[in-house]
C-alpha positions in Angstrom: 4.5 16.5 12.8 7.0 15.3 10.0 7.0 11.7 11.4 2.9 12.0 11.5 2.8 12.8 7.6 5.4 10.8 6.7 3.4 8.0 8.6 0.7 8.8 6.8 1.9 8.8 3.4 3.6 5.2 4.4 0.3 4.0 4.9 -1.3 5.6 1.4 1.6 4.0 -0.4 0.8 0.5 1.3 -3.0 1.2 0.4 -2.2 1.7 -3.0 -0.4 -1.3 -3.4 -2.9 -3.5 -1.8 -4.9 -1.8 -4.7 -2.4 -3.4 -7.2 -2.2 -6.7 -5.5 -6.1 -6.8 -5.4 -6.1 -6.2 -9.3 -3.0 -8.5 -10.1 -5.1 -11.2 -8.2 -8.5 -10.5 -9.9 -6.6 -11.0 -13.1 -5.2 -13.9 -12.4 -8.0 -15.9 -11.3 -10.5 -14.0 -13.6 -12.8 -12.7 -11.0 -14.0 -9.1 -10.4 -11.4 -7.4 -8.0 -12.8 -5.8 -5.1 -10.3 -3.0 -5.2 -9.5 -1.0 -8.3 -6.7 0.6 -9.4 -7.8 3.5 -11.2 -4.3 4.6 -12.9 -1.1 6.5 -11.4 -2.9 10.2 -11.7 -5.4 8.7 -9.3 -2.6 7.3 -7.3 -0.4 10.7 -7.2 -3.9 12.7 -6.1 -4.8 9.9 -3.5 -1.2 10.3 -1.5 -1.5 14.3 -2.2 -4.8 14.0 -0.3 -3.5 11.9 2.7 -0.8 14.5 3.3 -2.8 17.4 3.2 -5.2 15.3 5.5 -2.2 14.4 7.9 -1.8 18.3 8.1 -5.3 18.9 8.9 -5.4 16.7 11.5 -1.9 17.6 13.0 -3.2 21.3 12.9 -6.3 20.7 14.7 -5.5 18.2 17.2 -2.0 18.5 18.1 -2.7 19.6 21.7 -4.5 16.4 22.3 -2.5 14.0 20.8 0.7 15.0 22.7 -0.1 14.7 26.0 -1.6 11.7 25.5 1.7 10.2 23.9 3.8 12.1 26.6 2.1 10.1 29.2 3.4 6.7 27.9 6.7 7.3 25.6 7.9 3.7 25.9 4.5 2.4 24.4 4.1 5.3 21.8 7.5 4.6 20.3 7.0 0.9 20.2 3.6 0.9 18.5 5.3 3.5 16.1 7.9 1.8 15.3 5.9 -2.0 15.0 3.6 -0.5 12.9 5.9 1.3 10.9 7.9 -1.9 10.2 4.6 -3.7 9.3 4.0 -0.9 6.6 7.5 -1.2 5.2 7.5 -4.7 5.3 3.9 -5.0 3.7 4.8 -2.5 0.9 8.1 -4.4 -0.1 6.2 -8.0 0.1 3.6 -6.4 -2.2 5.4 -5.0 -4.6 7.8 -8.1 -5.0 4.8 -10.2 -5.6 3.4 -7.1 -8.3 6.4 -7.7 -9.9 6.7 -11.4 -9.9 2.9 -11.7 -11.4 4.0 -9.4 -14.3 7.0 -11.3 -15.0 5.1 -14.5 -14.9 2.7 -13.3 -17.8 2.8 -14.8 -21.2 
């Protein structure tokens, strides 16, 4: 259960970073960004809803997902670890791009 909530939160952080990168790219190339970052208050609210949503899904569907995951624990673990590394690596990369983009402005 904890893994699902933490993973959902991590994906939410990943998405919020995508919004920041979209804004930075739009500003750099003087185009309207496809995704808009509305501010840090919006980010906190979004992440809060991510956690609440994860808890609701766990509460409602735990009896369905656990038996499915138990059928092939090796594949389930590999998918979870692999996607976790993708989200972590992508988040770090986007945070670095945002930081570098801010430092290169005049």
